[in-house]
ZAFI-516051 format. One record per residue (C-alpha): chain; x, y, z; residue number from 1. Coordinates in nm, 3 decimals. Each point is the difference from the previous one (the first is absolute). Example, Ala and Ser with C-alpha at 12.3 -4.5 7.8 and 13.67 -1.06 7.14 Angstrom:
REM residues 2
   tormar        xx        yy        zz   balo
        A     1.230    -0.450     0.780      1
        A     0.137     0.344    -0.066      2
END
This chain:
REM residues 337
   tormar        xx        yy        zz   balo
        A     0.579    -3.036    -2.047      1
        A     0.133     0.287     0.207      2
        A    -0.348     0.081     0.121      3
        A    -0.070    -0.362     0.099      4
        A     0.330    -0.014     0.193      5
        A    -0.093     0.324     0.174      6
        A    -0.343    -0.135     0.098      7
        A     0.148    -0.330     0.119      8
        A     0.264     0.179     0.208      9
        A    -0.258     0.225     0.163     10
        A    -0.234    -0.292     0.078     11
        A     0.286    -0.206     0.146     12
        A     0.109     0.291     0.216     13
        A    -0.359     0.050     0.121     14
        A    -0.034    -0.368     0.091     15
        A     0.325     0.017     0.199     16
        A    -0.129     0.303     0.190     17
        A    -0.328    -0.176     0.080     18
        A     0.192    -0.303     0.135     19
        A     0.201     0.234     0.221     20
        A    -0.320     0.168     0.116     21
        A    -0.152    -0.339     0.092     22
        A     0.300    -0.084     0.222     23
        A     0.014     0.348     0.154     24
        A    -0.376    -0.001     0.049     25
        A     0.015    -0.318     0.208     26
        A     0.276     0.108     0.238     27
        A    -0.110     0.365     0.033     28
        A    -0.306    -0.078     0.211     29
        A     0.173    -0.262     0.213     30
        A     0.252     0.237     0.153     31
        A    -0.277     0.146     0.216     32
        A     0.084    -0.075     0.363     33
        A    -0.340    -0.103     0.137     34
        A    -0.198    -0.321    -0.044     35
        A    -0.306     0.048    -0.226     36
        A    -0.194    -0.277     0.175     37
        A     0.038     0.166     0.341     38
        A    -0.082     0.339    -0.150     39
        A    -0.313    -0.117    -0.182     40
        A    -0.131    -0.234     0.269     41
        A     0.090     0.212     0.301     42
        A    -0.247    -0.172     0.230     43
        A     0.107    -0.155     0.333     44
        A    -0.274    -0.263    -0.041     45
        A     0.182    -0.149    -0.300     46
        A     0.239    -0.264     0.129     47
        A     0.354    -0.045    -0.120     48
        A    -0.104    -0.331    -0.158     49
        A    -0.268     0.177    -0.205     50
        A     0.248     0.268    -0.107     51
        A     0.243    -0.273    -0.106     52
        A    -0.272    -0.167    -0.207     53
        A    -0.070     0.330    -0.172     54
        A     0.371     0.045    -0.066     55
        A     0.013    -0.346    -0.157     56
        A    -0.312     0.061    -0.212     57
        A     0.159     0.315    -0.145     58
        A     0.337    -0.172    -0.051     59
        A     0.180     0.229     0.245     60
        A     0.141    -0.294     0.195     61
        A     0.243    -0.080    -0.282     62
        A     0.344     0.161    -0.035     63
        A     0.005     0.314    -0.206     64
        A     0.227    -0.114    -0.284     65
        A     0.229    -0.285     0.111     66
        A    -0.004    -0.267     0.274     67
        A     0.364    -0.059     0.094     68
        A    -0.082    -0.267     0.261     69
        A    -0.169    -0.225    -0.258     70
        A     0.278     0.064    -0.248     71
        A     0.262    -0.115     0.254     72
        A    -0.205    -0.318     0.054     73
        A     0.005    -0.073    -0.372     74
        A    -0.364     0.088    -0.061     75
        A     0.072     0.223    -0.300     76
        A    -0.362     0.012    -0.120     77
        A    -0.125     0.092     0.348     78
        A     0.266     0.270     0.030     79
        A    -0.172     0.191    -0.279     80
        A    -0.354    -0.059     0.126     81
        A    -0.024     0.362     0.112     82
        A    -0.224     0.302    -0.013     83
        A     0.192     0.131    -0.302     84
        A    -0.044    -0.313    -0.211     85
        A    -0.370    -0.010     0.089     86
        A    -0.028     0.365    -0.102     87
        A     0.168    -0.063    -0.338     88
        A    -0.212    -0.312    -0.068     89
        A    -0.317     0.197     0.071     90
        A     0.109     0.277    -0.236     91
        A     0.069    -0.250    -0.279     92
        A    -0.356    -0.128     0.047     93
        A    -0.135     0.356    -0.010     94
        A    -0.084     0.001     0.370     95
        A     0.085     0.282     0.240     96
        A    -0.097    -0.173     0.323     97
        A    -0.273     0.058     0.257     98
        A    -0.038     0.322     0.194     99
        A     0.084    -0.046     0.369    100
        A    -0.270     0.240     0.118    101
        A    -0.277    -0.039    -0.258    102
        A     0.045    -0.374    -0.062    103
        A    -0.070     0.039    -0.373    104
        A     0.213    -0.044    -0.311    105
        A     0.237     0.295    -0.049    106
        A    -0.045    -0.005    -0.378    107
        A    -0.375     0.032     0.042    108
        A     0.048     0.281     0.252    109
        A     0.234     0.194    -0.231    110
        A    -0.232    -0.040    -0.298    111
        A    -0.284     0.151     0.203    112
        A     0.210     0.301     0.102    113
        A     0.197     0.069    -0.320    114
        A    -0.308     0.125    -0.184    115
        A    -0.073     0.251     0.278    116
        A     0.357     0.129    -0.014    117
        A    -0.014     0.032    -0.377    118
        A    -0.319     0.207     0.015    119
        A     0.170     0.249     0.231    120
        A     0.340    -0.006    -0.168    121
        A    -0.121     0.028    -0.360    122
        A    -0.227     0.293     0.086    123
        A     0.261     0.194     0.199    124
        A     0.289    -0.079    -0.236    125
        A    -0.198     0.090    -0.313    126
        A    -0.075     0.342     0.148    127
        A     0.366     0.042     0.098    128
        A     0.129    -0.102    -0.345    129
        A    -0.237     0.234    -0.182    130
        A     0.081     0.299     0.222    131
        A     0.373    -0.080     0.008    132
        A     0.029    -0.013    -0.379    133
        A    -0.204     0.316    -0.064    134
        A     0.165     0.206     0.275    135
        A     0.344    -0.131    -0.096    136
        A    -0.049     0.113    -0.359    137
        A    -0.120     0.344     0.107    138
        A     0.278     0.044     0.257    139
        A     0.272    -0.097    -0.249    140
        A    -0.138     0.232    -0.266    141
        A    -0.015     0.288     0.254    142
        A     0.339    -0.088     0.150    143
        A     0.141     0.271     0.224    144
        A    -0.329     0.185     0.041    145
        A    -0.197     0.045     0.321    146
        A    -0.242    -0.268    -0.116    147
        A     0.285    -0.249    -0.043    148
        A     0.149     0.079     0.341    149
        A    -0.342    -0.023     0.167    150
        A    -0.070    -0.339    -0.159    151
        A     0.345    -0.127     0.100    152
        A    -0.042     0.104     0.362    153
        A    -0.348    -0.150     0.011    154
        A     0.125    -0.329    -0.147    155
        A     0.285    -0.019     0.252    156
        A    -0.242     0.072     0.284    157
        A    -0.257    -0.263    -0.102    158
        A     0.270    -0.262    -0.063    159
        A     0.138     0.049     0.351    160
        A    -0.343    -0.026     0.164    161
        A    -0.053    -0.324     0.194    162
        A    -0.305    -0.175    -0.143    163
        A    -0.143    -0.078     0.345    164
        A     0.032     0.364     0.109    165
        A    -0.177     0.132    -0.309    166
        A    -0.270    -0.263     0.040    167
        A    -0.065     0.102     0.361    168
        A    -0.014     0.369    -0.097    169
        A    -0.254    -0.072    -0.275    170
        A    -0.212    -0.204     0.241    171
        A     0.003     0.284     0.254    172
        A    -0.102     0.270    -0.249    173
        A    -0.211    -0.195    -0.249    174
        A    -0.111    -0.308     0.193    175
        A    -0.326     0.163     0.108    176
        A    -0.111     0.049    -0.359    177
        A     0.155    -0.305    -0.169    178
        A    -0.022    -0.367     0.093    179
        A     0.306    -0.189     0.122    180
        A     0.073    -0.327     0.175    181
        A    -0.023    -0.315    -0.208    182
        A    -0.106    -0.025    -0.364    183
        A    -0.373     0.044     0.048    184
        A    -0.256     0.055     0.272    185
        A    -0.107    -0.320     0.186    186
        A    -0.358     0.019    -0.123    187
        A     0.099     0.031    -0.369    188
        A     0.047    -0.311    -0.217    189
        A     0.112    -0.049    -0.364    190
        A    -0.348    -0.120    -0.089    191
        A    -0.130     0.351     0.073    192
        A     0.139     0.117    -0.333    193
        A     0.059     0.375    -0.044    194
        A    -0.027     0.086     0.376    195
        A     0.280    -0.249     0.065    196
        A     0.235     0.157    -0.257    197
        A    -0.086     0.349     0.123    198
        A     0.081    -0.102     0.357    199
        A     0.324    -0.162    -0.119    200
        A     0.097     0.323    -0.178    201
        A    -0.062     0.199     0.319    202
        A     0.223    -0.232     0.203    203
        A     0.262    -0.003    -0.276    204
        A     0.031     0.376    -0.038    205
        A     0.216     0.087     0.303    206
        A     0.248    -0.292    -0.019    207
        A     0.045     0.038    -0.378    208
        A     0.060     0.375     0.035    209
        A     0.254    -0.071     0.275    210
        A     0.180    -0.249    -0.223    211
        A    -0.009     0.239    -0.298    212
        A     0.144     0.290     0.200    213
        A     0.295    -0.197     0.139    214
        A     0.078    -0.155    -0.341    215
        A    -0.052     0.289    -0.241    216
        A     0.329     0.166     0.092    217
        A     0.211    -0.292    -0.125    218
        A    -0.179    -0.007    -0.338    219
        A     0.026     0.378    -0.025    220
        A     0.375     0.009     0.070    221
        A     0.081    -0.276    -0.250    222
        A    -0.217     0.155    -0.271    223
        A     0.136     0.349     0.056    224
        A     0.362    -0.117    -0.006    225
        A    -0.055    -0.198    -0.321    226
        A    -0.176     0.285    -0.178    227
        A     0.266     0.254     0.106    228
        A     0.270    -0.220    -0.156    229
        A    -0.202    -0.050    -0.318    230
        A    -0.082     0.371    -0.043    231
        A     0.372     0.070    -0.034    232
        A     0.034    -0.237    -0.298    233
        A     0.044     0.127    -0.354    234
        A    -0.322    -0.150    -0.134    235
        A    -0.201     0.221     0.236    236
        A     0.168     0.308    -0.146    237
        A    -0.081    -0.133    -0.346    238
        A    -0.366    -0.043     0.097    239
        A    -0.011     0.359     0.125    240
        A     0.161     0.122    -0.321    241
        A    -0.268    -0.181    -0.201    242
        A    -0.266     0.203     0.178    243
        A    -0.150    -0.264     0.232    244
        A    -0.179     0.150     0.299    245
        A     0.076    -0.085     0.361    246
        A    -0.276    -0.258     0.030    247
        A     0.111    -0.185    -0.315    248
        A     0.363    -0.010     0.114    249
        A    -0.093    -0.132     0.344    250
        A    -0.250    -0.253    -0.132    251
        A     0.176    -0.133    -0.311    252
        A     0.365     0.031     0.098    253
        A     0.072     0.051     0.371    254
        A    -0.273    -0.227     0.138    255
        A     0.074    -0.306    -0.214    256
        A     0.375     0.014     0.055    257
        A    -0.033     0.060     0.374    258
        A    -0.216    -0.307     0.055    259
        A     0.292    -0.248    -0.002    260
        A     0.121     0.076     0.356    261
        A    -0.363     0.019     0.108    262
        A    -0.045    -0.360    -0.109    263
        A     0.234    -0.115     0.277    264
        A    -0.169     0.179     0.285    265
        A    -0.350    -0.085    -0.124    266
        A     0.091    -0.369    -0.043    267
        A     0.151    -0.019     0.348    268
        A    -0.295     0.176     0.158    269
        A    -0.235    -0.237    -0.179    270
        A     0.183    -0.278     0.182    271
        A    -0.032     0.175     0.334    272
        A    -0.373     0.032    -0.069    273
        A    -0.024    -0.364     0.101    274
        A     0.112     0.093     0.348    275
        A    -0.206     0.313     0.015    276
        A     0.114     0.234     0.275    277
        A     0.035    -0.143     0.347    278
        A    -0.026     0.342     0.165    279
        A    -0.298     0.121    -0.202    280
        A    -0.191    -0.327     0.028    281
        A     0.063    -0.006     0.374    282
        A    -0.108     0.361     0.060    283
        A    -0.317    -0.038    -0.205    284
        A    -0.067    -0.363     0.104    285
        A     0.004    -0.098    -0.367    286
        A    -0.012    -0.384    -0.018    287
        A     0.291    -0.051    -0.239    288
        A     0.332    -0.181     0.003    289
        A     0.174     0.293     0.172    290
        A    -0.229    -0.021     0.303    291
        A     0.024    -0.378    -0.008    292
        A     0.379     0.025     0.025    293
        A    -0.027     0.244     0.289    294
        A    -0.223    -0.240     0.191    295
        A     0.222    -0.297    -0.087    296
        A     0.313     0.177     0.129    297
        A    -0.174     0.072     0.330    298
        A    -0.103    -0.365     0.039    299
        A     0.317    -0.147    -0.157    300
        A    -0.209    -0.193    -0.250    301
        A     0.293    -0.140    -0.201    302
        A    -0.196    -0.158    -0.287    303
        A    -0.195     0.320    -0.071    304
        A     0.313     0.216     0.016    305
        A     0.192    -0.239    -0.224    306
        A    -0.283    -0.019    -0.252    307
        A    -0.053     0.377    -0.016    308
        A     0.372     0.076    -0.019    309
        A     0.049    -0.259    -0.275    310
        A    -0.293     0.141    -0.196    311
        A     0.143     0.352     0.019    312
        A     0.356    -0.108    -0.085    313
        A    -0.106    -0.207    -0.301    314
        A    -0.218     0.289    -0.120    315
        A     0.296     0.240     0.019    316
        A     0.229    -0.240    -0.188    317
        A    -0.260    -0.056    -0.273    318
        A    -0.063     0.375    -0.026    319
        A     0.373     0.062    -0.048    320
        A     0.006    -0.270    -0.266    321
        A    -0.297     0.161    -0.174    322
        A     0.167     0.343     0.013    323
        A     0.319    -0.142    -0.157    324
        A    -0.201    -0.146    -0.287    325
        A    -0.199     0.320    -0.050    326
        A     0.324     0.200    -0.029    327
        A     0.093    -0.178    -0.321    328
        A    -0.349     0.059    -0.144    329
        A    -0.046     0.365     0.100    330
        A     0.348     0.132    -0.077    331
        A     0.204    -0.145    -0.290    332
        A     0.312     0.154     0.154    333
        A    -0.012    -0.265     0.273    334
        A     0.189    -0.293    -0.146    335
        A    -0.071    -0.354     0.112    336
        A     0.357    -0.125    -0.014    337
END
């Protein structure tokens, strides 16, 4: 009963957050000062009448959230015929609107890009998680030594590196030998089989390494801190007294108990995988959601920005919910009360 109440409370809280995100998501992109129609169709040959027709077709002629003039006239239904109500109705139908610039369904556009972002994010994050856990274990076990200090300084340095800067540096020094720019070469197609996947791997190498380098420090620091705390516990001293070697202690005792805090950061980063990395995707021209958001911000494409932001926010909320549930399964000390 206690567990079911815990689950219900967490789900209710997550739903409330998502509702708040939906409202915030709508107003966030409408505080921009310029007119998206004038920005997108910046052509003196387009008359004001044509611009007004475009504004009507996209629903931008309606009030943002409330029409006070109609309300004062007693037209209560018309007072709420606004951009916000249209946005909410579309969401309830599973629709995210039509892109201003591409004139296609935003949901379809996001579905095309999310897979590309996941390819990059899963590859880079998997490398970062593996290196962060291994190096964190070693650093904690060798705490206070030169190796530990060197790893700490390296982790702090890589964490502070801007992703776009590291990406540019890698392109300058390795771009001549490794492919970059897009996911594959223009002449390569999926039907080509192995040459296609080889070309994809070549294009994936630099952006995934960039992502791994800027992320590994956070995994390393969390893992090291957790293992340092665990190594001071009594059961570690007992394991040493029983004659277990260093590898057995790290593998069977320190590693398993240190994974609880790692669950949080891994779950959250899995959510951010959906967004990919705006900077990395932009530098390497990787056609994912991050680059799509960059282009949409430049063109003030509200529907695309709203759809991408909502996708990321919901992913983060669901990842937090998943992490909360995993806590109670991984560690019995976490009580669901």
